[in-house]
C-alpha positions in Angstrom: 126.9 141.1 27.5 128.8 143.2 30.2 128.0 142.3 33.8 130.3 143.8 35.8 133.4 146.2 35.9 136.8 145.8 37.6 140.3 147.4 37.4 142.2 144.2 37.8 144.3 143.1 34.8 144.5 139.4 35.7 141.8 137.8 33.6 141.1 134.3 32.8 139.2 133.5 29.5 136.7 130.5 30.2 134.7 128.5 27.9 131.8 126.2 28.8 130.8 123.9 25.9 127.0 122.9 26.7 124.5 121.1 25.0 122.7 123.7 23.2 125.2 126.6 23.5 128.9 127.7 24.2 129.1 130.2 27.2 132.5 132.1 27.4 133.1 134.6 29.9 136.1 136.9 31.2 136.5 136.1 35.0 138.8 138.1 37.4 140.7 136.9 40.3 137.9 137.2 42.6 135.7 135.1 40.6 133.4 137.8 39.2 132.1 137.9 35.5 133.3 140.8 33.7 131.9 140.1 30.3 130.2 137.0 28.8 129.2 135.9 25.5 127.0 132.9 24.1 126.7 131.0 20.9 124.1 128.7 20.1 124.4 125.5 17.9 122.0 122.5 16.6 121.5 119.1 17.8 120.4 116.4 15.4 118.1 113.6 16.5 116.8 110.5 14.7 114.8 107.4 15.4 116.3 104.7 17.4 117.4 107.3 20.2 120.1 109.1 18.0 121.4 112.3 19.4 124.5 114.0 17.6 126.2 117.1 17.2 128.9 118.5 15.2 132.2 119.2 17.1 133.2 121.8 14.2 130.1 123.8 15.7 131.8 123.7 19.1 134.9 125.3 17.8 133.3 127.8 15.7 131.4 129.0 18.8 134.6 128.9 20.7 136.3 131.2 18.1 133.4 133.7 17.7 132.9 134.3 21.4 136.6 134.6 21.9 136.8 137.4 19.4 133.5 139.1 21.0 135.3 139.2 24.5 139.1 139.2 23.8 139.3 142.8 22.4 143.0 142.1 21.6 143.5 139.7 24.4 146.2 141.8 26.1 144.7 141.5 29.8 144.0 137.5 29.7 146.5 135.6 31.4 145.0 131.8 31.0 142.2 129.8 29.6 140.0 127.3 31.2 137.8 124.7 29.5 134.7 122.9 30.6 132.0 121.2 28.9 129.4 118.6 28.5 130.5 115.1 29.3 130.1 111.4 28.1 130.4 112.2 24.6 131.7 109.9 21.9 134.5 111.9 19.8 136.6 110.5 17.1 139.2 112.8 15.5 142.3 112.7 13.2 145.7 113.4 14.2 145.0 117.2 13.2 141.9 117.4 15.2 139.4 117.1 12.5 136.3 115.3 13.4 135.9 111.8 11.8 132.1 111.7 12.1 129.4 113.6 14.2 129.7 113.2 18.1 127.5 110.8 19.8 126.1 112.8 22.9 125.6 111.4 26.3 121.6 111.3 25.5 122.1 108.9 22.7 120.4 105.7 23.3 120.8 103.6 20.2 123.2 101.1 21.9 120.7 99.5 24.0 121.2 96.0 22.7 125.0 96.4 23.1 124.4 97.6 26.9 122.2 94.5 27.6 125.0 92.3 26.0 128.0 93.8 27.9 125.9 93.4 31.1 125.5 89.8 30.4 129.0 89.2 29.4 130.9 91.0 32.1 128.3 91.3 34.9 126.7 94.5 35.9 127.7 94.5 39.4 131.4 93.9 38.5 131.2 96.9 36.1 129.4 99.0 38.8 132.2 98.1 41.2 134.8 99.1 38.8 133.3 102.2 37.3 131.2 103.6 40.3 128.1 103.2 38.4 125.8 101.2 36.3 126.6 100.9 32.6 123.5 101.3 30.2 122.9 102.6 26.8 124.3 106.0 27.5 127.7 104.5 28.4 130.5 104.9 26.1 131.3 101.2 26.3 127.9 100.3 24.6 128.3 103.1 22.0 132.0 101.9 21.4 130.7 98.5 20.8 127.8 99.8 18.6 130.3 101.8 16.7 132.6 98.8 16.1 129.5 96.8 14.5 128.1 99.4 12.6 130.8 101.9 11.6 133.9 100.1 11.9 135.6 102.5 9.4 135.2 105.5 11.9 137.0 103.6 14.7 139.7 102.3 12.0 140.6 105.7 10.6 140.5 107.9 13.9 143.8 108.7 16.0 142.0 109.9 19.1 139.1 109.0 21.0 137.9 111.9 23.3 135.2 111.9 25.9 134.0 115.4 26.3 133.5 118.6 24.8 136.4 120.3 26.6 138.6 117.5 25.5 137.9 118.6 21.9 138.5 122.2 22.6 141.7 121.5 24.6 142.9 119.4 21.8 142.4 122.4 19.2 144.1 124.7 21.2 147.1 122.9 22.4 147.2 119.6 20.4 147.0 117.4 23.5 144.8 114.6 24.1 143.5 114.4 27.4 140.4 114.4 29.5 139.4 114.9 33.1 138.5 112.5 35.7 135.2 113.9 36.3 134.4 113.4 32.7 136.0 110.0 32.4 133.9 108.9 35.5 130.8 109.3 33.2 131.7 107.0 30.6 132.3 103.6 32.1 135.9 103.9 30.8 137.7 104.6 34.2 138.1 102.8 37.6 136.6 105.2 40.1 139.0 104.1 43.0 142.2 104.3 41.2 141.0 106.9 38.5 142.7 105.2 35.6 141.5 103.7 32.3 140.0 100.2 32.3 142.7 97.6 31.7 143.3 96.1 28.4 141.8 92.8 29.5 138.7 94.1 30.6 138.2 96.2 27.0 139.0 93.1 25.4 136.3 91.0 27.2 133.7 93.7 26.4 134.8 93.5 22.8 136.3 96.9 22.2 139.9 96.3 23.0 141.2 98.0 19.9 139.9 101.6 21.5 142.6 101.5 24.1 145.3 102.8 21.7 142.8 105.7 21.1 142.0 106.5 24.5 143.4 110.0 26.1 145.2 110.8 29.1 143.2 111.2 32.4 144.1 113.9 34.7 142.4 115.8 37.4 140.3 118.6 36.3 141.9 122.0 36.4 145.4 121.0 35.4 147.7 123.0 32.9 147.6 120.9 29.8 149.8 122.9 27.5 150.0 126.5 25.9 148.0 128.1 23.2 149.5 127.3 19.9 150.3 130.2 17.6 147.9 129.0 14.7 145.0 128.8 17.1 145.8 132.1 19.1 145.5 133.8 15.5 142.0 132.0 15.0 140.8 133.1 18.3 142.4 136.6 18.4 144.4 135.8 21.4 148.2 136.0 22.4 150.0 132.7 21.6 151.7 130.8 24.8 148.7 131.4 26.8 148.3 128.5 29.4 145.5 126.3 28.8 143.7 124.3 31.7 141.3 121.4 31.1 138.8 122.0 33.9 136.4 119.3 35.3 133.4 118.5 33.1 130.6 120.4 33.2 128.8 118.7 36.2 132.2 119.0 38.2 132.7 122.6 37.2 129.1 123.6 38.0 129.4 122.0 41.5 132.5 124.0 42.1 131.1 127.2 40.5 127.8 126.7 42.7 129.7 126.7 45.9 129.4 122.9 46.6 133.2 122.2 45.7 133.7 121.3 49.2 131.2 119.2 51.5 128.1 120.7 52.9 126.2 122.4 50.2 123.5 120.9 47.9 122.6 122.4 44.7 120.6 121.8 41.6 121.4 122.5 37.9 118.4 123.7 35.6 119.3 123.6 31.8 118.5 121.6 28.7 119.5 118.5 31.1 119.7 119.0 34.7 121.0 117.3 37.9 121.2 117.6 41.8 124.5 117.2 43.2 126.8 117.7 46.3 130.4 117.1 47.0 131.0 114.1 49.6 133.8 111.8 50.8 131.8 108.8 49.9 130.4 106.9 46.7 126.6 107.3 45.9 124.7 104.3 46.1 123.6 103.1 42.6 120.6 101.2 43.6 119.3 104.5 44.9 119.4 106.3 41.3 122.4 108.2 42.1 125.8 108.5 40.4 129.2 108.7 41.4 131.6 111.3 39.7 135.3 111.7 40.6 135.9 115.1 42.0 139.3 116.8 40.9 140.3 116.1 44.4 141.6 112.5 44.5 139.8 111.6 47.6 136.5 113.3 46.9 133.5 112.4 45.0 130.7 114.2 43.6 127.2 112.6 44.2 124.6 113.2 41.7 121.2 112.5 40.5 121.0 113.5 36.7 117.9 114.2 34.7 118.5 113.3 31.1 115.8 115.9 29.9 115.2 119.0 32.2 114.6 122.5 30.7 114.6 120.5 27.3 111.1 119.4 28.0 109.8 123.3 27.8 111.7 123.7 24.6 110.0 120.8 23.2 106.5 122.1 24.4 107.0 125.5 23.0 107.9 123.9 19.6 104.8 121.6 19.9 102.0 124.1 21.3 103.4 127.2 20.0 103.5 130.3 22.0 105.5 133.7 22.7 109.0 133.8 24.4 109.6 131.4 27.3 109.0 134.3 30.0 105.5 134.8 28.5 104.9 131.4 28.3 105.8 130.8 32.1 104.1 133.7 33.3 100.7 132.6 31.5 101.2 129.0 33.0 101.8 130.4 36.4 98.9 132.5 36.4 96.7 129.1 35.6 95.6 127.4 39.1 97.2 124.1 39.6 95.1 121.1 38.0 95.1 117.4 37.9 97.1 117.2 34.9 100.4 115.5 35.4 103.3 115.4 33.0 106.3 112.9 33.0 109.3 114.7 31.6 111.1 111.6 30.2 111.4 112.7 26.5 114.6 110.9 26.0 114.4 108.3 28.7 115.7 108.8 32.1 118.9 108.1 34.0 118.0 109.0 37.7 116.1 107.9 40.0 115.8 105.2 37.5 117.5 104.2 34.5 115.0 103.5 31.4 116.0 104.7 27.9 112.4 103.6 26.8 110.7 105.8 29.2 108.8 108.8 27.4 107.1 112.1 28.0 103.4 111.5 29.0 100.6 113.6 29.9 97.6 112.2 32.4 94.6 113.8 33.3 93.5 115.8 30.1 89.9 116.6 30.5 87.5 119.1 28.4 88.6 122.0 30.4 92.3 121.5 29.8 93.8 124.6 27.8 97.3 125.1 26.4 98.4 127.1 29.3 97.5 124.1 31.5 99.9 121.9 29.3 102.7 124.5 29.9 101.9 124.4 33.7 102.0 120.7 33.9 105.3 120.7 32.0 106.8 122.9 34.4 105.5 121.0 37.6 106.4 117.7 36.0 110.2 118.8 35.5 110.1 120.0 39.3 108.5 116.8 40.6 111.3 115.0 38.7 113.8 117.0 40.5 112.2 116.2 43.7 112.2 112.6 42.9 115.9 112.9 42.3 116.3 114.7 45.6 114.4 112.0 47.5 116.7 109.4 45.8 120.0 111.2 46.8 119.6 112.2 50.2 117.8 110.4 53.2 116.5 113.5 54.4 115.7 117.0 52.5 118.3 119.7 52.9 117.7 123.0 54.6 117.9 124.9 51.3 118.7 124.4 47.8 120.9 126.7 45.6 119.5 126.6 41.9 121.7 127.5 38.9 121.4 127.2 35.3 119.8 129.0 32.3 116.4 128.2 33.8 116.9 130.3 36.6 116.2 133.3 34.2 112.6 132.9 35.2 112.0 133.9 39.0 108.5 132.5 38.7 109.6 129.0 37.7 112.0 129.3 40.5 109.3 130.2 42.8 107.5 127.2 41.8 110.6 125.2 42.8 110.4 126.5 46.2 106.7 125.7 46.5 106.9 122.1 45.2 110.1 121.3 46.9 108.9 123.0 50.1 112.3 124.5 50.4 114.0 128.0 50.6 115.6 128.2 47.0 118.4 130.5 46.5 119.3 131.9 42.8 122.9 132.0 42.4 124.4 135.4 40.9 125.1 134.8 37.3 123.7 131.4 37.6 124.0 130.6 33.9 128.0 131.2 34.3 128.6 129.1 37.5 130.2 126.4 35.1 132.8 128.9 33.6 133.6 130.3 37.1 134.0 126.5 38.6 136.5 125.8 35.6 138.5 128.8 36.7 138.5 127.9 40.4 139.7 124.2 39.7 142.3 125.5 37.4 143.5 128.2 40.2 143.4 125.3 42.9 145.4 123.1 40.6 148.2 125.8 39.9 148.4 126.5 43.6 146.8 129.9 43.4 143.8 128.8 45.4 143.8 126.4 48.5 140.0 125.6 48.6 137.6 124.7 46.0 135.0 127.0 48.1 137.1 130.2 48.3 135.3 133.0 50.5 133.3 135.6 48.6 133.2 133.7 45.2 129.6 132.5 45.4 127.0 135.6 45.8 123.3 134.7 45.8 120.9 136.9 43.6 118.0 136.1 45.8 116.4 133.4 48.1 112.7 132.5 47.5 110.6 131.2 50.6 108.0 128.2 49.8 104.4 129.3 49.4 102.2 126.9 51.4 99.0 127.7 49.5 99.1 124.8 47.1 101.4 122.6 49.3 98.6 119.7 49.8 97.7 119.6 46.2 101.5 119.5 45.1 102.1 116.7 47.7 99.1 114.6 46.5 100.1 115.1 42.7 103.8 114.3 43.5 102.5 111.1 45.1 100.6 110.5 41.8 103.6 111.3 39.7 105.9 108.8 41.8 103.1 105.9 40.8 102.7 106.7 37.1 106.2 105.7 35.8 106.1 102.0 37.5 102.5 101.7 36.2 103.4 102.8 32.5 106.9 101.0 32.3 105.6 97.8 30.9 103.6 99.9 28.2 106.8 102.0 27.5 108.8 98.8 26.8 106.3 97.7 24.1 106.5 100.9 22.3 109.3 100.3 20.0 
């Protein structure tokens, strides 16, 4: 897809290995997207909270998008990579996956998480790692793997922590992760930005994984050069410098213009989050998480939503209907009703952590139509963002920047403005802010840029002002939304 034209010959090829698709883009030295391409791949789910993908699908997506964009690759001078974080990826010495990737949203290790908390102390781990460590933590997942698939750990040569790690290894043969990704896993000490010590891993019961763990470096660093074999596979020149950007939340933060303090943004994709850069760690008891910023003295405070736009994807599969734009248009045309939807299909991470929470409709009556369900899903997702925003900040921001694939629908973005009661700016190339952020981080690391928020790199497509027509009703519904999860939590815990 061609988005802009330019005369510059200094181009970066950037990849963002997301949860549902890989995004690739050619980016010029002014941060503008020249061409972009996408490839989707499946996610495999099963009972007991199992969520997996095949890393080979990621690589195939990178190969295909590279050939689509490179056109010989003569104008490309460097590669930057970002992607989904908090993955458990086991590979052999050649980079071949040992088993499917266990994704961040996988919740099978609930029992192991409880055991680790009892054994090592939840507050102690929180202090060390910066965050609570639940079933989504790699600590719990590794303990689960040790007990249920010990042969996988024994045959692996490397444990990688994010999708960008895997692609970087394929390109260069270097086993490395970035500090932002590592800070999501429970395996890194947030203050020193180093791996947990061997005694702590031994105490948790996963001491043997220490020999598999990758090197940690700040996002953006050059990790090597594109090998001749992989260059041939990608249709590129060999020897191109390869930069491992910060994980997707970090790259998106930078690409949305929030790489320096003072600008709050939200990401609306399959999953979602609200985040900003800060000099301080977040307060975990407020439902927020602390991620490591590529800058050693900075943090990213984030309130992550386990399932955001994925709720709409699920609803479309269940209720049927046309394309997403038509679904949203029909839903938006319906008047607000008393129907409320809790968007916790896979549990939730913020502003509360509960792997057993589930999606729920409340308020169905004989007048409820299919489009009412769709409208409730759209509103419920935004209520979850409002809840996360309330947990992250003591007072609302003056405005919110919205990024991610969900911004393709301006009607849905308008609903964000209405429910949050904030002006909402939609980032230009909102689906590609992650690849832009990966390149900015790489250029800062190489000394080409001095700031994570270079002037002129963050154009806005439009700004939507809140409509007050339904404000009282939205505020009332939001109050009920806040009450529903605590009321249903005891029931969720019994629905095994």
